[in-house]
C-alpha positions as CSV (number, residue, x, y, z in Angstrom):
1,X,17.9,-4.7,-1.4
2,X,15.4,-7.5,-2.1
3,X,12.7,-5.7,-3.8
4,X,14.7,-3.6,-6.3
5,X,16.3,-6.4,-7.7
6,X,12.8,-8.1,-7.8
7,X,11.6,-5.0,-10.2
8,X,14.6,-5.2,-12.4
9,X,12.9,-8.4,-14.5
10,X,10.5,-5.6,-15.1
11,X,13.0,-2.8,-16.4
12,X,10.9,-2.2,-19.6
13,X,7.3,-2.2,-18.2
14,X,6.1,0.4,-16.0
15,X,5.7,-0.7,-12.6
16,X,2.4,0.3,-9.9
17,X,2.9,-0.2,-6.5
18,X,0.2,-0.3,-3.9
19,X,1.8,0.5,-0.6
20,X,-0.4,-0.7,2.5
21,X,0.0,1.6,5.6
22,X,-0.7,-0.1,8.7
23,X,2.0,-2.9,9.4
24,X,4.1,-2.2,6.5
25,X,5.5,1.4,6.7
26,X,3.6,2.5,9.8
27,X,4.0,0.4,13.7
28,X,0.4,-1.1,13.8
29,X,-0.8,-2.3,17.3
30,X,-3.7,-5.0,17.0
31,X,-6.7,-3.5,17.9
32,X,-5.0,0.2,18.0
33,X,-7.0,1.8,14.2
34,X,-7.0,5.1,15.4
35,X,-4.5,7.9,16.9
36,X,-2.4,7.9,13.9
37,X,-0.4,10.6,14.9
38,X,0.9,8.2,17.1
39,X,1.9,5.8,14.8
40,X,5.8,4.7,14.5
41,X,7.1,5.1,11.4
42,X,8.9,2.1,9.9
43,X,12.3,4.2,8.8
44,X,13.9,1.2,7.3
45,X,10.7,0.4,4.8
46,X,9.6,4.2,4.6
47,X,13.6,4.4,3.0
48,X,14.1,1.3,0.7
49,X,10.4,2.8,-0.7
50,X,11.7,6.0,-1.2
51,X,14.7,4.7,-3.3
52,X,12.4,2.6,-5.3
53,X,10.3,5.7,-5.6
54,X,12.9,7.5,-7.9
55,X,13.0,4.3,-10.5
56,X,11.3,5.9,-13.9
57,X,9.5,3.4,-14.3
58,X,7.9,2.8,-11.2
59,X,4.6,4.8,-9.8
60,X,4.1,4.3,-6.2
61,X,0.8,4.3,-4.4
62,X,-0.2,4.1,-0.6
63,X,-3.3,1.3,-0.8
64,X,-4.6,1.4,2.8
65,X,-8.4,1.2,4.6
66,X,-9.3,2.8,7.7
67,X,-12.1,2.2,9.9
68,X,-13.5,5.9,10.6
69,X,-13.7,8.4,7.8
70,X,-11.6,10.9,10.1
71,X,-8.7,8.0,9.6
72,X,-8.2,9.9,6.1
73,X,-7.0,12.7,7.3
74,X,-4.7,11.2,9.8
75,X,-3.4,9.0,7.3
76,X,-2.1,12.1,5.0
77,X,-1.1,14.1,7.9
78,X,1.3,11.2,9.0
79,X,2.4,10.5,5.0
80,X,3.3,14.0,4.8
81,X,5.4,13.8,7.7
82,X,7.1,10.7,7.5
83,X,6.3,9.5,3.7
84,X,6.1,12.3,1.6
85,X,7.6,11.0,-1.2
86,X,4.0,9.5,-1.9
87,X,2.0,12.1,-3.9
88,X,-1.7,13.0,-2.5
89,X,-2.8,11.8,-5.6
90,X,-1.2,8.7,-5.5
91,X,-2.8,7.9,-1.5
92,X,-6.1,5.4,-2.3
93,X,-7.2,5.6,1.7
94,X,-10.6,3.7,1.7
95,X,-13.2,4.3,4.8
96,X,-14.8,1.3,6.0
97,X,-17.3,3.7,7.2
98,X,-18.0,5.0,4.0
99,X,-18.8,1.3,3.1
100,X,-21.1,0.2,5.2
101,X,-18.0,-1.2,7.4
102,X,-17.1,-4.3,4.5
103,X,-14.3,-6.1,5.2
104,X,-10.7,-3.6,4.2
105,X,-9.8,-6.9,2.6
106,X,-12.8,-6.7,0.6
107,X,-13.0,-3.3,-0.5
108,X,-9.1,-3.9,-1.4
109,X,-10.1,-6.5,-3.5
110,X,-12.8,-4.7,-5.3
111,X,-11.0,-1.9,-5.6
112,X,-7.7,-3.8,-7.9
113,X,-11.1,-5.4,-9.6
114,X,-12.5,-2.1,-10.4
115,X,-9.0,-0.3,-11.5
116,X,-8.8,0.2,-15.0
117,X,-5.9,-1.9,-16.7
118,X,-3.1,0.3,-18.5
119,X,-0.6,-2.7,-19.5
120,X,1.4,-1.6,-16.2
121,X,3.0,-4.3,-13.9
122,X,0.6,-4.2,-10.7
123,X,2.0,-4.9,-7.7
124,X,0.4,-4.8,-4.1
125,X,2.8,-5.2,-0.7
126,X,0.3,-6.0,2.2
127,X,1.4,-7.8,5.4
128,X,-2.0,-9.1,5.7
129,X,-2.1,-12.6,4.1
130,X,-6.2,-12.2,4.2
131,X,-6.0,-9.0,2.2
132,X,-3.5,-10.4,-0.5
133,X,-5.8,-13.8,-0.4
134,X,-8.6,-12.0,-1.3
135,X,-7.5,-9.5,-4.4
136,X,-6.0,-13.1,-5.3
137,X,-9.5,-14.1,-5.6
138,X,-10.1,-11.8,-8.2
139,X,-6.9,-10.7,-9.7
140,X,-5.2,-13.1,-10.9
141,X,-2.5,-10.7,-13.2
142,X,-1.4,-8.8,-9.5
143,X,1.8,-9.6,-8.0
144,X,1.1,-9.9,-4.3
145,X,4.1,-9.5,-2.2
146,X,4.5,-9.7,1.8
147,X,5.7,-6.8,3.8
148,X,8.8,-8.9,4.0
149,X,9.9,-8.1,0.3
150,X,11.4,-5.2,2.0
151,X,13.6,-6.5,4.4
152,X,16.9,-8.1,3.3
């Protein structure tokens, strides 16, 4: 698996991986931001991440945004069912509604920018190039990967 072999270059360091949900582990149809209970799980990506979660030096986080605040609990329910290896305390789900409907890309970039650095290798996996681009603008130390890193 590409991602696992990629991570091996950091085998002596702590790695924190921040994984987007929509389009990465949950099927996302453009314009359908709600109805999370109907999102199809992307089982291949989920199983690869579950395998990665068992690596001693890796800590996995969900790193997602939702348009409305009620989407936070919907995403937790979905994760509990399809990807329970993402611990609740490692689920960062940001409400755009609670942040003046700021763009997801800006909210994610701000979160990463304000994240306390502890010497860990920080990796973000996302399917949206806008998110990756905006994170890169203020977080040069973060390793950015497209969701294709989960595909062999």
